[in-house]
C-alpha positions in Angstrom: 95.3 114.6 19.0 94.1 118.3 18.5 97.1 120.4 20.0 96.4 123.7 21.7 98.6 126.5 20.9 98.9 129.5 23.5 100.8 132.7 22.6 103.9 131.3 24.2 103.9 128.1 22.3 103.6 130.1 19.0 106.5 132.3 20.1 108.2 129.3 20.9 107.9 127.9 17.4 108.6 130.9 15.5 111.7 131.2 17.5 113.0 127.8 16.6 111.9 127.2 12.8 112.0 131.1 11.7 114.2 134.2 11.7 111.3 136.8 12.1 110.1 137.5 15.9 106.3 137.2 17.4 105.0 140.6 18.3 101.7 139.9 18.8 101.1 139.0 22.6 98.0 137.6 22.6 96.3 134.6 20.6 92.6 133.7 20.2 92.1 131.7 17.6 93.6 129.9 14.4 91.6 132.8 12.2 93.5 135.8 13.9 96.2 137.9 12.1 99.8 137.7 14.4 101.9 140.1 13.7 105.1 139.5 13.1 108.9 141.1 12.5 111.2 139.8 9.3 114.5 139.6 10.0 114.8 142.6 7.3 112.8 144.7 9.7 109.6 144.8 8.0 106.6 143.9 9.9 103.9 141.7 8.4 100.5 140.0 9.4 99.5 136.3 8.9 97.5 133.8 10.4 99.6 131.4 12.3 98.0 128.3 10.4 99.6 130.1 7.3 102.7 130.8 9.3 103.2 127.2 10.2 101.7 124.9 7.8 102.2 126.8 4.4 105.9 128.0 5.2 105.1 131.8 5.3 107.4 133.2 7.5 109.0 136.4 6.1 107.4 139.7 4.7 105.9 140.0 1.4 109.2 142.1 0.3 111.6 138.9 1.3 108.8 136.1 0.3 106.5 137.7 -2.6 103.1 136.0 -2.2 102.8 133.0 -4.6 100.7 133.7 -7.8 97.1 132.4 -7.7 96.1 129.9 -10.4 
């Protein structure tokens, strides 16, 4: 079953599954970059798909991007 994500459901997911905070107030779809605030204070952007499925839940300073193959 396809789960429809709303901004309130995304905010709830972020609060339960990371120490980051969601700063974006509107959600327009899976390809939209969302603005987050990392626990260290840096702001970073990720799509919700990357945040949720690829476990990219911190800024690039706290969680550097993986090297491409």
